[in-house]
C-alpha positions as CSV (number, residue, x, y, z in Angstrom):
1,X,308.2,47.5,38.4
2,X,306.7,46.6,35.0
3,X,304.8,43.3,34.3
4,X,304.5,41.2,31.3
5,X,301.9,38.4,32.7
6,X,300.0,38.2,35.8
7,X,298.0,35.0,37.6
8,X,295.9,36.7,40.2
9,X,295.9,34.2,43.2
10,X,292.4,32.5,44.2
11,X,292.1,34.4,47.5
12,X,291.9,38.1,45.6
13,X,288.4,39.2,44.9
14,X,288.9,42.8,43.9
15,X,291.4,44.4,41.3
16,X,291.7,47.7,42.7
17,X,291.9,51.0,40.9
18,X,295.2,51.3,38.8
19,X,296.5,48.1,39.9
20,X,297.9,47.0,36.7
21,X,298.0,50.2,34.7
22,X,300.8,51.6,32.7
23,X,302.7,48.1,32.5
24,X,303.5,46.0,29.3
25,X,300.9,42.9,30.2
26,X,300.5,40.8,27.5
27,X,298.6,38.4,29.6
28,X,296.4,38.1,32.9
29,X,294.7,35.1,34.6
30,X,291.9,36.2,36.6
31,X,290.5,33.3,38.9
32,X,286.7,32.7,39.5
33,X,286.0,34.9,42.5
34,X,287.1,38.1,41.3
35,X,284.1,40.4,41.9
36,X,285.0,43.9,40.9
37,X,287.6,45.4,38.5
38,X,288.3,48.9,39.2
39,X,288.5,52.2,37.4
40,X,291.7,52.0,35.1
41,X,292.8,48.9,36.7
42,X,294.5,47.5,33.5
43,X,294.6,50.5,31.3
44,X,297.5,51.1,29.1
45,X,298.9,47.6,28.6
46,X,299.5,45.3,25.8
47,X,296.7,42.7,26.1
48,X,295.2,41.1,23.2
49,X,292.7,39.0,24.8
50,X,291.0,38.8,28.1
51,X,288.4,36.6,29.9
52,X,286.4,38.2,32.4
53,X,285.2,35.5,35.2
54,X,281.3,35.1,35.6
55,X,282.0,36.0,39.2
56,X,282.7,39.8,38.2
57,X,279.7,41.9,38.7
58,X,281.3,45.6,38.6
59,X,283.7,46.9,36.1
60,X,285.0,50.4,36.7
61,X,285.5,53.3,34.1
62,X,288.3,52.8,31.5
63,X,289.2,49.5,33.2
64,X,290.8,48.2,29.8
65,X,291.1,51.6,27.8
66,X,294.7,51.6,25.9
67,X,295.4,48.1,25.2
68,X,295.6,45.9,21.8
69,X,292.5,43.9,22.7
70,X,291.2,41.7,19.6
71,X,289.0,39.4,21.9
72,X,287.0,40.0,25.1
73,X,285.0,37.0,26.7
74,X,282.4,38.6,29.2
75,X,279.8,36.6,31.1
76,X,276.3,37.3,30.1
77,X,274.5,39.8,32.5
78,X,277.5,42.0,32.7
79,X,276.7,45.5,31.5
80,X,279.4,47.1,29.2
81,X,279.5,50.6,28.0
82,X,281.9,52.5,26.2
83,X,283.8,53.4,29.0
84,X,285.4,50.5,29.6
85,X,287.2,49.8,26.5
86,X,288.8,52.1,23.7
87,X,285.7,53.2,21.5
88,X,288.0,53.2,18.4
89,X,289.2,50.0,18.5
90,X,287.5,46.9,16.8
91,X,287.4,43.6,18.7
92,X,284.9,40.7,19.2
93,X,282.7,40.5,22.4
94,X,282.0,36.9,23.1
95,X,279.4,36.3,25.8
96,X,279.6,33.0,27.5
């Protein structure tokens, strides 16, 4: 099943490995309460922007690779290395 948009319920705290990979997602809404995003959880989609909740403490490798991201909102204190996003794509990281 292919998804275009996803709203994750408030009761979910983890997005597991490969959960939404290889879809055509253009939008995802993550609630406050998400604490981890697994390896490749959202890779190979069509996301243009994403806001990571301030409750997230762990982001897996290649979690957002192969998207069309232009804007990423990340809470202060989250460590983000080059293995989370495409290294050859330019986008704005906004800390909040």
